[in-house]
C-alpha positions in Angstrom: 85.3 80.2 122.9 86.8 83.4 121.6 89.3 83.0 118.8 92.8 84.5 119.1 93.5 84.2 115.3 91.4 83.8 112.2 92.9 82.8 108.8 91.4 84.2 105.6 92.2 81.8 102.7 91.0 82.8 99.2 90.5 79.8 97.0 90.1 79.8 93.2 90.6 76.3 91.6 92.7 75.1 94.5 91.1 71.6 95.0 94.6 70.0 95.3 95.7 72.4 98.0 92.8 73.3 100.4 93.1 70.2 102.6 96.9 70.5 102.7 96.9 74.2 103.8 94.1 73.6 106.4 96.0 70.6 107.9 99.3 72.5 107.9 97.7 75.4 109.8 96.2 72.9 112.3 99.5 71.1 112.8 101.4 74.3 113.5 99.0 76.3 115.6 97.3 73.5 117.6 100.8 72.5 118.8 101.2 76.0 120.2 97.8 76.0 121.9 96.6 79.0 119.9 92.8 79.2 119.5 92.2 79.7 115.8 89.7 79.2 113.0 89.8 79.4 109.2 87.6 81.3 106.8 88.0 79.7 103.3 86.4 81.6 100.3 85.5 79.7 97.1 86.0 82.4 94.5 83.9 80.9 91.7 86.1 77.8 91.3 85.3 75.4 88.4 87.4 72.4 89.5 85.3 71.2 92.4 86.9 73.4 95.1 83.6 74.5 96.5 82.2 71.0 96.8 85.5 69.9 98.5 85.2 72.8 101.0 81.7 71.6 101.9 83.0 68.1 102.6 85.8 69.5 104.7 83.3 71.6 106.7 81.3 68.6 107.6 84.4 66.7 108.7 86.3 69.2 110.9 85.3 70.1 114.5 82.5 72.6 114.8 83.7 76.3 114.9 87.0 75.6 113.2 86.0 76.4 109.6 83.8 78.9 107.9 83.1 78.3 104.1 81.9 81.1 101.9 81.0 80.3 98.3 80.7 83.2 95.8 78.1 83.0 93.0 80.9 83.6 90.5 84.5 84.7 90.4 84.8 88.1 91.9 88.6 88.1 92.4 91.0 87.8 95.3 90.4 91.3 96.6 86.7 90.6 97.0 87.6 87.3 98.7 89.9 89.1 101.2 87.1 91.6 101.9 84.6 88.9 102.5 87.0 87.1 104.8 87.5 90.2 106.9 83.8 90.7 107.2 83.3 87.2 108.6 86.5 86.6 110.6 86.0 86.8 114.3 89.5 86.4 115.7 91.4 89.1 117.7 94.0 88.9 115.0 93.5 88.1 111.3 96.0 86.4 108.9 95.6 86.5 105.1 97.3 83.5 103.5 97.2 81.9 100.1 95.9 78.4 99.6 98.7 77.2 97.3 101.1 76.4 100.2 103.7 78.9 98.9 103.1 80.9 102.1 103.9 78.5 105.0 102.0 78.4 108.3 105.4 78.3 110.1 106.1 81.8 108.8 102.6 82.9 109.9 103.4 81.6 113.4 106.6 83.7 113.5 104.6 86.7 112.3 101.9 86.1 115.0 104.5 85.8 117.7 106.2 89.0 116.6 102.9 90.9 116.6 102.0 89.5 120.1 105.4 90.4 121.5 105.4 93.9 120.0 102.3 95.9 121.0 103.6 98.9 119.1 102.7 97.1 115.9 99.2 96.4 114.5 100.4 94.5 111.4 103.2 92.2 110.4 103.7 91.9 106.7 105.7 89.2 104.9 107.8 90.5 102.0 109.9 88.6 99.5 113.6 89.5 99.6 114.3 87.7 96.3 112.2 85.7 93.9 113.3 83.5 91.0 110.9 85.1 88.4 113.3 86.1 85.7 114.9 89.4 85.0 112.0 90.8 82.9 109.3 90.2 85.5 111.5 91.4 88.3 112.2 94.6 86.2 108.5 95.3 85.6 107.6 94.7 89.3 110.4 97.0 90.4 109.3 99.6 87.9 105.7 99.4 89.2 106.7 100.1 92.8 109.0 103.0 91.8 106.2 104.5 89.7 103.5 103.9 92.3 105.6 105.5 95.1 106.4 108.5 92.9 102.8 109.1 91.9 100.9 108.1 95.1 100.7 109.6 98.5 100.4 106.1 99.8 103.7 104.2 100.3 104.2 100.8 98.7 107.0 98.4 99.9 108.7 96.5 97.1 108.0 92.8 97.5 105.3 93.2 100.2 102.6 90.7 99.8 99.0 90.2 101.0 100.5 87.6 103.4 100.2 89.4 106.7 98.6 89.4 110.2 96.7 92.4 111.4 95.0 93.4 114.6 91.3 93.6 115.1 91.3 97.5 115.2 93.2 97.6 111.9 90.7 95.2 110.3 87.9 97.4 111.5 89.5 100.4 109.9 89.8 98.4 106.6 86.2 97.4 106.7 85.2 101.1 107.1 86.3 101.5 103.5 83.5 99.9 101.4 84.9 100.9 98.0 84.1 98.7 95.0 87.6 98.8 93.4 89.8 97.3 96.1 93.6 97.1 96.1 94.6 95.5 99.3 98.2 96.6 99.2 97.1 100.2 99.0 94.3 99.8 101.6 96.7 98.3 104.1 99.1 101.2 103.7 96.4 103.9 103.5 94.7 103.1 106.8 98.1 103.6 108.6 99.0 101.7 111.8 102.5 100.6 112.5 103.7 97.7 110.3 106.7 95.4 110.8 108.0 93.9 107.6 109.3 90.3 107.9 111.3 88.7 105.1 110.3 85.2 103.9 111.0 82.9 100.9 107.9 81.5 99.1 107.8 77.7 98.6 106.8 75.9 95.4 103.1 75.5 94.8 101.9 72.2 96.2 99.5 71.6 93.4 98.1 73.4 90.3 99.3 76.5 88.5 99.5 80.2 89.2 96.4 82.2 88.4 98.5 85.2 87.5 99.4 86.1 83.9 101.3 89.1 82.6 98.1 90.8 81.5 96.5 90.2 85.0 99.6 91.6 86.6 99.4 94.7 84.3 95.8 95.2 85.2 96.6 94.8 88.9 99.3 97.5 88.6 96.9 99.9 86.8 94.4 99.3 89.6 97.0 100.2 92.2 98.2 103.4 90.5 94.7 104.7 89.6 93.2 103.7 92.9 95.7 105.6 95.0 96.9 108.5 92.8 95.3 111.4 90.9 98.7 112.2 89.3 97.8 110.7 85.9 94.9 113.2 85.7 97.4 116.0 86.2 99.4 114.7 83.2 97.1 116.7 80.9 98.2 120.0 82.4 101.9 119.0 82.4 101.9 117.8 78.8 99.8 120.8 77.7 102.4 123.1 79.1 105.3 121.1 77.5 103.8 121.0 74.1 102.7 124.6 74.1 106.2 125.6 74.9 107.6 123.2 72.3 105.2 124.6 69.7 106.4 128.2 70.4 110.1 127.0 70.1 109.3 125.2 66.8 107.6 128.3 65.5 110.6 130.5 66.4 113.0 127.9 64.7 110.9 127.9 61.6 110.7 131.7 61.6 114.5 132.0 61.9 115.0 129.3 59.1 112.6 131.3 56.9 114.5 134.6 57.5 117.8 132.8 56.8 116.4 131.5 53.5 116.8 127.8 54.5 114.4 125.6 52.4 112.2 123.1 54.2 108.8 121.5 53.6 106.2 123.0 55.8 104.2 119.8 55.7 106.8 117.8 57.7 106.5 119.6 61.1 102.8 119.9 60.7 102.3 116.2 60.1 104.6 115.3 63.0 102.8 117.7 65.3 99.4 116.4 64.3 100.3 112.7 64.9 102.0 113.5 68.2 99.2 115.7 69.5 96.6 113.2 68.4 98.3 110.3 70.2 98.7 112.4 73.4 95.0 113.4 73.3 94.0 109.7 73.0 96.3 108.8 75.8 94.9 111.4 78.1 91.3 110.5 77.2 92.1 106.9 78.1 93.4 107.9 81.5 90.4 110.1 82.2 88.2 107.3 80.9 89.6 104.9 83.5 88.8 107.3 86.4 85.4 108.1 84.9 84.5 104.4 84.6 85.4 103.7 88.2 83.3 106.7 89.3 80.4 105.4 87.2 80.6 101.8 88.6 81.1 103.0 92.2 78.0 105.2 91.8 75.9 102.1 91.1 76.6 100.9 94.6 77.0 97.3 93.5 78.1 94.8 96.1 81.8 93.8 96.1 80.7 90.2 96.0 77.6 88.0 96.1 77.5 84.9 98.3 75.9 81.8 96.9 76.0 80.0 100.3 77.8 80.2 103.6 78.6 77.4 106.1 79.3 78.7 109.6 78.8 77.5 113.2 76.5 74.6 113.8 76.9 71.8 111.2 73.3 71.0 111.6 72.1 74.7 111.3 
């Protein structure tokens, strides 16, 4: 029977949550008579999540659950990509396994999408989150910087928690790039999106997999993946410092003519240190782009599947 909706659920060390999120989805969507299935991806878990998913697969009705197990941890972006490749529903919902994103909200999103044919996507965004002033400041700064540098728009607070149409999913799958940044990809492919506010719940079990360093790397991926503006920084800074050097030369020339005493070593040392630091910064930026080009040129797979359970339990 054709599925109306497929859920993509990335799982990394979520052994305490996977049964709860699956049961919560069943409780909400079965009551509405919506034909659905779940694609749960074990992203290299080390806490027994993969083995628990296999037990779940053998317990639930046939066709309700697809289990994909990666050979190692490839990251949430790879898990979402794998889920899109194996989801068969007319609509696809990406939802986290930690129970912070509730199936009740997903139902409201699905109903909105079905009742509004002008939209191909409904995205949940967080209006306010209790994360502390510092983290909120850095997240806000990322969105402001990304929107200033990139031609692709980013909505502050928008998450991967969204429901998309099959034609939008096919458009996303037509982009087989290695370095994937879903927020950017969802925006880049276009299609009309409705943004629905929601409030995340507390994690049902376990701890967050995100750290400040991972968030920083994620922000770098987003900016570099969807903007070439950092590469143009060299031209801008070159112009600025060439102009500054000419001004400094004129100031020193005027001071010399006026007989003002100064040590010529001071401006030279300052200029050398400043110029050297800027050169290293620009080389680092260009190195990031070059590294991505190098790795993309190897045509490595985005992920590797260790095993997949789908369809007939005896197959």
